[in-house]
Every structure is written in C-alpha cells, then in structure tokens.
N, C-alpha and C positions, 0 to 999 in steps of 0.2 A: 371559662372559655378562652379568655385572653392568654392564660398561662399555657393551655393546649396549643393555641396558635403559635405562641413564641417557641415552644419546644419543637413543633413541626418545622417552622422556619429554620431553626438552628440545625436540625437534622439535615434538612435540604442542603444548607450551605456546606456542612461537613462532608455530605456525600459528593459534593462537586469539587472538592479539593483532590487534585491529582495525588495518587500513592503508587509507589513501585511495589509490584507483586511479582512472586515467582510462579512460573507455569512449567508445564511439562507435556510434550506431545507424545503419544504412545500409540501402539498397535499390539494388542494382545498382551499388555503389560509391559511391553519392552519399549524404552525410549527411542525416539526417532530423531537423529541428527540432521543438521543443515536444512531445518524447516524455517521458512520465512514467515515471520509474525509482523503484520502491518496494522498499526493502530489507525484505522482510516478517520477517526474523529479528531485525534491529536496530529496526524500525519507524521508519525514516527514509526520506526521498525527496528527489528532485531533478528538474529538467527539463533536457533537452538545449538547447544554444544553437542559433544560426542554422546552425552547421556539423554539427550532430548530436552534439557533444561534451558529456560530462558528467563530473563528479568525485564520488565517493562513498566514505564509509568503510565498509569491508567486512571480514568475517573469513572464513577458510577454511570452505566449507559453506554459507555464507549463501545464501538464495534471493532473487532479484531477480524482481519482477513488472514487465514491461515493456508499456505500454499507450499507444495513440495513436489518434486517429481515422483511419479508413480502413485500419488494419493490425490484423492479428490478435494478440490479446494472448498473451504467452507467459511462461514462467518460465525463469530462468537461474541455474544453481547455481555459486558461485565455487569453481573448481578450484584445487588447490595451484600448479599452473603459472601460472594467471592472477594469483594472488595474489603470486607471485614476480616475474612480469613486470611487474606493476603497470599493465596495460592489457589491454582486452578490446575486441573489435569484434563487435556483435551484429546479424546480418542479420535484417530484418523481412519479413514476407510480407504483401502486400494482403489485406484481408478479403474474403472470397468468401461469399455467402450460400448456406447449405446447409439442407436439410430434415433434422430429427433425429427419432429414434424417441420415442414417448410413454413415459413412465415411471409405472407404476401405484403408487399410494400404498400404504404399508405400515401406515398408522395409521387407515384407515377414516374419512377427514374427512367432515364432514357439509356444509360450505360456511358455516357459522356460525363466524366467526373467534373469538368468546368461547368457545364450546364446544370448538373445534378445538385452541386453544392449551393446554387442559388435558389433551389426549390425547397431546400430543407430549413425549417424555421430555426432561428438562433435566438435564444433567450439569454441575454447578458445581465447578470446580476450586478447591481450597483457595487462600486468599490470606493475605498477611501480616496483613490486618485480622482476618479469620476466626480466624486462629491467635493473635491478640493479641500479635503481635511488636513489639518496640520501634520507633519511628518509623513505625508502619503507616500513619499518616494523613499522613506528610511528603510533599509534592509532589516527584516526581521530574522533573527537566528533561531534555529530549532533547538529544542532541549538536548539532542544529541551534540550539535555544535557547540553548545554552551559547557556540556560535561567534557568534551575533548579539549576545548580551550583550558578548562580548570585543570585536567589531567596533564597538560603539557606545559603549564607555566608555574612559576613559584619564585620566591625571593631568597635573598642570603648568597653567600659565597658558593654553596652547594645546594641548589633547589632540591628538596627531598621528594616533593610532590611528583614531578616528572620521572625521577629516578625509580621510586617505589611503583608508580603505574607502569613503567616500562618492565620492571623485573616481573610484576605480577600478570603481565599481559593484557591489562585493562586498555591500555593505550591502543594497542593493536585491535582489540575487540571493538573499541569505538570507532576507530577508522574504518573497519569493515562494515560496522552497522551504518555509518554515515554514507558510505558508497552504496549501500542497498537503498538508503532513503533517497539519495540522488538520482538513482537510476529509476526508482518509482515515480519521483516527482517529474522527471523528463519525460517518462512514458505517458503520464497523465497530461503533460503539456501539449505533446505532438499529436495525441489522439482527440484533443479537445475540439479541433475544426471539423471533425467527422462525428455526425450523429450515429447512434447505434444502428439505425436502419441501413446506413451504408454498408457496414460490416456484415450485416444479416442478408440483405439483398443482392449486393454486388459481389460479396466474397463468399456467400453461402455458410456463414458461421451461425450456427443456432443462437438465439438471443441468450438463453441460459447459459451459454458456454463462452460469452464474450470475456469474462474476467479470466477464465483459463487460457483463451486464445492470446489475450494481451500479454499474460505472463510468458507464454510460449514466444512471443515476439522479444520481450525484455531480456531473456536469457540467451538470445542468439548472440554470437560473436561479433557480428556486424552492427548490433543496435546502437553503441555508443557513437561510431562514426556516422551512421545515418541520421541518428536522432539530432546531433549537433551540426548537421550540414545546413540546416535552414532552408533545404530545398523540397518544397512540397511535392513535386512530381516524383523525386526520389523517395521521399517518405512514403508515398502511396504506393509506389512500385514495390518497396519493401513489405508493406502490409499485404499486398496481393500476393507476393511470393510465399509469404509465411502462411497465408489463408490457404494456398494450394497445399503446402506441407501438412498443414494442420488437419484439413480434411482427409488427405491420403493417410495420415498416421491414425486418424480416429475412424476411418472406414465411413466417412460421411458423404462420399460421392455415389 
C-alpha cells in the first residue's frame, strides 16, 4: 500500500510540472490563424500562426480560453492524455447570433452607477500585501516576459542569442504575445470593480456572453487609451457604448 501511495504521489507531482505543448485550431480540418489562446490558470497567452498552430506552456488541469473573430469563444481543459501526447487539436464553431433570456437583478439596482456600486457585495481575497508577507511588493515576471528577456540578451562581443532569435522571428512573436497578455491583464483589472450583474442588468449583456462581450471591448482601437486613463466614469462610459454596439451587432435588443 505504501508503494502504491508513493507512485500516486509521484504521478501527481509530475502532472503538475508545466510542459510546452503544440496545438492547432481548425474548422473542417483547415487551420485557423490569429486565434487568441489564453491560459487562464497560468495567465499566459499566445496567438496561432497562419496554419492555426500555436505553442503554449501548460499543466494538467489548466483551462484555456480560445477566442477569435467569427468563432464562438470556448474553454478547453488540459487532460492528462493531452499533456502526455504534447499536442492538441481544437475544433472551432462559427459564431451564430441567438436570442437569450433576460436575467433579473438580485441587487435592486437603481440605474445610478455611484449608488449601485455600493449595493454590490465585494469579496476581496487575501493577498501577500494584505498579509504583510516578505517580498509582497516585488514584481513577478510572467513566463513570456522571462522568455523575451532570454531571447534579447546574451554575452560576448557578438551575442548570438538575440541575433538568432531576431532572424527566426522568435523575438517578434514573443513581443506580440506579451502585448496580448498585457491587454488581457488590463481588461481584467478595469472590469474588476464591476460585478457581473452590472453588465447583465444595466448593459443588457446576457451572462453567458460576458466573456465574448469583454473580448469585444478589448479589441476596440480606443481600449488602451481608456483603460490606462484611470478615469472610472470614462471607463464606464466606454463599457456602456460597447454594450450598445454589442447588443446591436448580435440582435439582442
């Protein structure tokens, strides 16, 4: 029994070790380019190439969010078999407009944003800073940032690492991937003060479409300027305008 327990524990540890896998997004067997692959568990991201192929570091049980224009957003959980094989194929479904049911607010919202925000319960998880832990304020770099640093640095009179990565296009791909991660992280930051019910009841976004609506906001050309403004009223006005556009584009009115 002790031997069996040790084997099981060892397998559990191995399955938790991150591993880079190769994936491909397809429709009817054809690769789909420019698909955003977000590892929600590890908070990393990448984009598929012209053949729909991508590479991403994952662990067993990680949840991937796959999104692309004209396709339904979907979640994909990394299974033990996929992790062992080191490759996955993800079929995407074209997006089809549908009418959704109305969700009634549980918070008796008034329509006044300043007042309604005080009615919504806020559950703050403990952080290393709130617990006064050592190095609580130290910045943590993402795997992509670490890989980009490795790709652009080197020693000697002629550092070969940056040169080779520039020639092969790896540095450019890493910079593009890092930009995607930064936009996604900023989106999660500015939407954090707003509970799901605010988007559902005040903007008329069906709850099951919140992820798709937020991606619709993220790809707007004005997103970066608004997101980094620090102006809550301007951010809310942006969310409202995009809500109107989203409902109109998807026949939800």
